[in-house]
C-alpha positions in Angstrom: 123.2 150.6 63.2 125.8 152.7 64.9 127.7 150.6 67.4 129.8 153.5 68.9 128.0 155.7 71.4 129.6 159.1 71.8 129.6 160.8 75.2 127.5 163.9 75.6 130.5 166.0 76.3 132.2 165.0 73.0 128.9 165.6 71.1 128.7 169.0 72.7 132.2 169.9 71.7 131.4 168.9 68.1 128.2 170.9 68.1 130.0 173.9 69.5 132.5 173.8 66.6 129.6 173.5 64.0 127.2 175.9 65.8 129.2 178.5 67.8 126.2 180.8 68.5 124.3 178.1 70.6 124.4 178.7 74.3 125.9 176.1 76.6 122.4 175.1 77.8 121.3 174.5 74.2 124.5 172.6 73.4 124.1 170.3 76.4 120.4 169.7 75.7 121.1 168.7 72.1 124.1 166.6 73.1 122.0 164.7 75.7 119.2 164.1 73.2 121.6 162.8 70.6 123.3 160.5 73.1 119.9 159.2 74.1 118.9 158.6 70.5 122.1 156.7 69.9 121.4 154.5 73.0 117.8 153.8 71.7 119.0 153.1 68.2 121.5 150.5 69.5 119.1 149.1 72.1 116.2 148.6 69.7 118.5 147.6 66.8 117.1 150.3 64.5 118.4 150.6 60.9 119.1 154.2 59.8 118.1 153.5 56.2 115.3 151.0 56.7 117.4 148.3 55.0 116.4 145.7 57.6 113.6 145.5 60.2 114.2 146.6 63.8 114.4 144.0 66.5 110.8 144.3 67.5 109.6 144.1 63.8 111.8 141.1 63.2 110.3 139.3 66.3 106.8 140.2 65.2 107.5 138.9 61.6 108.9 135.7 63.1 105.8 135.2 65.1 103.6 135.6 62.1 102.2 139.1 62.6 100.7 140.8 59.6 99.2 144.2 59.0 96.0 142.8 57.5 93.1 143.4 59.7 91.3 140.3 60.9 87.5 140.4 60.1 
């Protein structure tokens, strides 16, 4: 989990350095999407490498949920 959330303006600056041919609109669109993903990652406590379950999965496991279909 990444605790630090970069601002969209900083992300756009980094993208502009790496991809100078992108238009300002494309840079801002990507930067906003990346910032949104960082917020969701932190809010939902998602692991980048699946080393531990997300918050919702951990709650479901604690409550006894299993994938096995009940027949």
